[in-house]
N, C-alpha and C positions, 0 to 999 in steps of 0.2 A: 549422706542422710539429710533429708529436708528438715527445716525447722518446724516446730509445732504450729506456728502461725501459718506457715505455708501449707502444711498438711491439712489444716482445718479449712482452707479455701478450696481444696480439691473436691471434685465431684464424688470421689470415693476414696476412702482410706480405712485404716484399721485401728482399733483400740490399742493393740500391742505396739504398733509403730509410734503412736502418739505417746504412749507411756515411755518408750525408749527415748523419744525426742526430749521429753521433760527430764529424763534421767541425765541426758547429756547437758542440757541447758541449765538445770538447777538441781544438781545431784544431791545436795544436802537438804533440799526442801522436804518437809514431812508429807508423805502420801497417806499413811494409815496410822491412826492411833487406836490401839486395841488394849484397853485397860491401861497398864503402866508401860506398855511397849510402844515405842515410836519408831516407825520404819520410813526411811527416806525413799525418794524416787529411785536413786541409784541402787539401794538395797532391794526394793521391790522388783525392779527390772532384772537384777541378777537372779533373784529367787524364781521369777517367772521363766527365765532362761533355763534354770536347773530343772524345773518342772517339765518344760517342753522337751529338753534333752532326755529326761528319764522316760517320758511317754514314747519318744522315738526309739529309745533303747529297748523298750518293752514291745516294740512291734506295731505301735499305733501309727496310723497314717492319715493324711488329710481325708476328711469325710467320716472318720470314725467318731464314736461318741463315748464320753465318760459320764458317770452319774456322781453327784455330790449330795450327800445327805448328812448334814452336820450343822451345829450352831455357827453363827457368824464369827469369823476369826481372820487374822492376817493370813493364815495358811489357806483358808477358803478362797480369799481374794487372789492369792498367788496361783493357786491351782486353776481357777477359772481363767485368769489371764494367760497362764502358761499353756493351757489347752488350746486357747485361741491362737497363740503364737505357733503351735505345732499344726495348725489347720484342723484341730479336733473340736467338735462341738461339745458343749457342756449341757447336761440335763440336771438342773438343780431341783432336788426333791425335798418335800417337807418331812422333818423327823417326826412330826405328830401324826403322820399317816398310819393307817393300820398296816400290820405285817402283810396282809393279803394285797393291800393297795400298793405297797412298796414293791413287792414281787412283780405285780402286774406292770408297774411303770418301768422298773429296771429292765424287764424282759422286752416290753414294747419298744423302749428306746434303742435297744440293741447295744447297750453300754458294754464296752470291753473292760472297763475298770470301774470300781466303786470306792469312793472316798467317804469315810464314815467316822463317827465317834463310837465310844464303847456302848452307849445306850442303843444306838441303831444296830450295832453289831449283835448285841444280845437279843434284840427283837427278831433279827433274822436267823438266829442260831438254829431254830427248829426247822427251817426251810432251806438250809444250805444246799440240799440236793437239787433244789429247783433253780439254783443260780450258779451257773458256771462262769464266775467272774472274779477276777483278782481284787482283793480288798486292801486298802491302805488306810491307816488310822490317822486322820487329821488331828484328833485328840484321843488320848487314852492309849492302852497297851494291848487291846484284844487282837490286834492285827499287826502286820508289818508297819512300823511307825513311819510317819511322813518323812522325818529327817533321815532315817535309814534308807528309805526308798529313793530319795532325791539323787540326782546326778551329782558328781563331786563339785565342790566350790570352783567357780570359774568356768564350768562347762557351758558350751554354747550349742544350741540346736542347729540342725541343718535348716537353711532358709526354705520357706515354702511360699508359694504364691497363693493368695487368698482369692477365691472366686466369689464375687459379690453375691451370687445366688446360692452359695453353699451355706448350710446351717451354721448360725452363730450359736444358737442354743435351742433346746427343746424344753419348753416350759409346760408343765401339766396344769390344766385348769383346776381351779379349787374344788370343783365338783359340787358347786352350789345348786346346780340343776340336774345333776346326774353323775355318772362315772367320769373321772378325769380323762381329758383328751390331750394328747401330746401336740402342742402348738409349735410348729417349726418356724422359727424366725430367722431369716437370712441375714448375712452381714450387711446387705444393702439397707434393710429395714433399720438395723441398729445405727447405721451411719446417718440416717434421717434424724434419729434422736440426738446424735452428736451435733448435727448442724443446728438443732433447735436449742442447744444449751445456751447460746449467746443471749437469746431472748429472755432467759430466766436469770440473767445477770451472774452466771457462774464465771469465775475467773481464777487466775493463779493465786489469789489471796483468799479464795473461798474456803470456809470451814463448814462442812456439812455434817450434821448429826444423823447417823444412819440407825434408825430405831425400829425398822421393820426387818423381817428376816431376808437374808440374801437370796433365798430361793424364790422370792416373790418378784414378779415383773414390776410391781409398784416400786420396790427398792432399787432395782436396776435402772429405773428411770431417773433416779437420783445419783446412784453410784457412777454410772457412765459419764454424765456431764461433769461430775466432780473430777474424775481422773483425766478426762480428755482435755480439760481446761487447766490441769496442773494444780488443783486445789487439794485440800486435806479432808479425809474422811475420818470421822470419829465413830467407831463401831459401838453400838449399844446392844449387848447380847439379848437382853430381855427388857422390854419397855416397862417402866413405871413412871408415873407423871412427875413426881418430885425428883426422881433420879435424872430424868430428861432435863428438867430445868436447871438442876445443879451442874450437869455436864455443859449445857448451853452457856451458862454464866461463866463457868470455869474456863472454857476454851474460846469464849467470845465468838460463838457460832454466828454464821451469816446465812445459812440455808438449812431447811429441813423439809423433807417430804413426809407428811403424816396423813393417816386416814381419819375420817370423821370421828370415830369413837375415841381416838387419841386426843384430838382437839377438845372433845367434850370433857374428858377426864382432866386435861390440863386446865381448861378454863374454869372448871368446877372447884379447883383447889382453893381453899379459903385464903391462902397466902400467895396466890399467883402473882399479884401485883407487887410483891416485895422483891421479886427476882429482877436483876438487871438484864434485860433482853434488847438493849439499845443497839447491839452490834448487828442485829438481823437485817438483812437486805431483802430476802425473799423467802416466803413460805409457800409450799404447794400442797395440793390435796388431790386424791383420786381414789378409785376403787369402790366407793360406796356413796349413797346419797348424802349430800352435805347440806343440812338444813340452813335456810336463809338466816334464821335468828342466830345460829352459831357462827356463820360467816360474819355477821354484823358485830358480834361480840369480839371475835378475833381482830377485826379491823380496828375496833375502838380501843382495845387494851394491849395489843401486841405490836410493837414497832415493825416497820418493813412492809413490803408488798405482800399480797395474797393472790395466788393464782390457782384456779381449779381446772383440772383436766377431766374431760369425759371421753372415754375411749375404751378399747378392749385390748387384752393381751394379743389377740389375733391381728390387731392393727386395723387398717381400713381408714376410716375417717375419725378425726378427733375434733372436739370443740374445746375452746379455751375461754374461761371467764377471768379476765384481769379485774378482780373484785375491787381493788383500790381505785381503779379508773371508772368503774361502772357500779357504784354503790346502790343504784336504783334497779339493778338487774340481778340481785342476789338470789332471786327465785329461779334463775335460769342457770344453765351450765355454759353459757357463753356463745360465741360465734365460731364457725368453722375455722380451724387453723389454716394458716397460709398454705395454699396448694392442696387443700383437702376439699373434696367434693362430698357434701353431706346432703342426702335426700330423704324424703319420707314417702313410704309406699303403703298401699292398702293390702287387704288379704289376698287379692288376686295378683299382686305384683305391679299394679298400676301406680305411677308416680302421682302424688297428691300435691296440690298447691299450698302455698304458705297459709298458715292458719288452721289447716286441717290436721287431725291427729292420725298417726299410723306408725308403722315400724320404721325405725331409723336405720339407714344403710349408709355406708361410707366407702370412699376410695381415696388412696393417696400413694405416695412412693413407699410408705411404711406399711406393708401388708405381709401377713404370714404366707409361706408357701402353701400350707394346708395342714390338716390334722394328720399326724404321723400314723401311717398304716390304716387310715380310715377315709378312703376316697368318698364314700357315701356321705359321711358327716361333713366333709369338705364341700361337697355339692349342695348339701342342705343349708350351709352357711353362706352360700353364694347367691347374689342377685345380678343378673345381666341386664344392663340398661338398654333402652331402645337403640342407642348408638353402638351396642355390642361391647361395652366396657364392663369389667368385672368389679363388683362391689361386695363388701362383706356385710352380712346382716348382723345387727347388734343384738336382736332379740328385745330391744328396749322400745317402748312406746313414747312418742313425743311429737312436738309440733314447733314450727318456727313462729315467733311472734312478729309483730308488725315491723320491728327493727332488725329482724334476722337473727335473734337470739333463740337458742334451743330451750324449750320448756319440756322437761322430761316428765313422764308418768311412771309407769311400772314396767318391769320386764314382761314380755308377752306371756311367758310361762307362769308368771305370778298372777296374771289377770284372772279374776273369778267370773265364770259365766254361769249365772243363776237364772234359770227360766228363760234363757236366751238373751238376758240382759247383762251387759259388760259392767262389772264392778271393779274399780281400781283400788287396790289395798291402800295406796298412798293417800287417797282421799279420807279413808277411815282413820288411818294412822295420824293424819293431820288434825282430825277432830279430837282424837284421844289426847294428843299433845296439848290441847287447850285446857284440859282438866288439871287443876292444881296438884292433884295427887300423883299424876303420871310422870314417871321419869322417861320411859320409852316403851314402844310397843311394836308388835309385828302382827299383821293381819294376813291370813291365808284362807284358801278355799278348802272346805272339808266336804265329804260326800253327803248328799241329801237325796233321799228317795223321791221327794216331791219336786225339788228344783234342779237336781243334778249336782249342783254345788251350792254352798251357802257360806257366808263369811264367819270366821272365828278369829278372836283376838287373844294374843298372849301378851300380858302387860307386866312391866316391871314398875313397882311403885317407888316413889321417893322415900327416903329414910324418914320414919316417923309418921308417914301418911296413914290415914284411917278412912277407908271406904270399902264397902263390900263389893264383890264381883257383880251381884245383881243390881246394886245401886249404880255402879259405873256403866254397866250395859244399858240400863234404862236411860241414863243421862245421854249416852252417845246416840242411842236409837231415837231419842227425841229431837236430835239435831240433824239427822240425815234422812234421805228419801226412803220410802217404804221398801224398795228392793235392796237397799244397802244395809238394812238393819242386821245387826249381829245376832246370830243364833247362839253363839257360845263365846264366853269370855272367862279366862282364868288368869291367875297371877303366877308368875314365875320369878325366881331369884335373879336369873340372868337369861338373856337371849343367846341361843347358840350362834357362835360366830366362827368364821374362818380365821386363820392367823393374821389376816390383814383387815379384819373388822367387818366383813360382809356377813349380814344375818343369814343363817342357813335355814331358809324357809322350808326347804325340802325336809329337814329333820323335824321341824314342827308338824308338818303334814303327816310324815311317817309315824311320828310319835303319837299323834292323835288316833291314827288308824289302829295302832297297836293296842291302845287302851279302850277303844270304843267297841 
């Protein structure tokens, strides 16, 4: 068996092999902290073996799929890694999905087994006839328990050869712009993330706080580097700002992957500066727009580097902003990652020169195979360059500045077309952010008989703020162009968000239609 450092230098390798190498080299080093439980690399490796052996005992073979729908836990991690060791792909699903959504995703993935907790099992109770799939309880007692299902202590699975193009996982999109689609990510794509871990300064002494759910690609982008470099993961089952800081201080955390709304809640805590965060080496962010003022605040008050990633679960091209090296570029999402080809195209698919705005497309070694069972959707997400190369369309609007940094606008689907004029919601949201009473806002297009679409704003006020909707709307409309003016503005307590902090603008649009 090759050493971990040798495996990391290979053109291709697997997460289970690296986990085993760490178990041999540093058997007692802690891999996972889950509450009061501490699990070493040797123990996690043995548990993954038992999972893989149990899957093989139950007839699963390479290329099959399991689904996991449960809160983050040690058992969740072991099930995921054990499935990979057996050559089985994992499809991690959100427990907050609707029952109908879960049924759709489980059936679409073709999962042969389902790992759940009692709450998910109860939610599926009325639709059991639609799901011919064996269930195992990672937590709870509603199904065959995980520890009863496992292969015996000391069991070893039959060795399988991992095809780099075989699915590593099937991750379902958050559905922010429509019904979730199964994104098939191959082992080769994930190995690209492994190779990138060194640039984020992950290492054998890293301690990463995992505060977003394990079913999210955002989370896996942090989990995978931690495990492949032999570090320690501290699982946080449900995020709260003060709890995060207490965990980080207690465990002397070195790394964290957070989404912008989490950074905002952390930085807004009155006693944030009282916590000792001096152990941090690197903080990262992805999944949603990261305001420049928030990046600047994190850089000023939180030790360690800050890196923002712009990319998609589907893969393609990624941009990276090393914020601590380029503090004058905080309004951008950085430059294309090494080996990534990022271009900007117009509505006809013609490539645009630097400085012009269009849809961002990308290509790299880290690309999805396609959308599971949806070849038409896969084709729609593909752009073929003049050289015949396959790129993935991001659906985001952006441009390269004079230094080659990407400046993002909005998602194409969020752009408002009013009387033939393109209105970018982010421009209006930026204006609203300038008002002293506004905590955050989201602008969407609503139907207009006269213009086709017209802008509407949903605003969360700061605590104790006092301003009327009419006053705020008039204030904004006095600062923007005539075609950008808001037709509608209302206050809401919170903006609807996905589990990883993306504002669900589709829900705002649909909710407006329902009451109008």
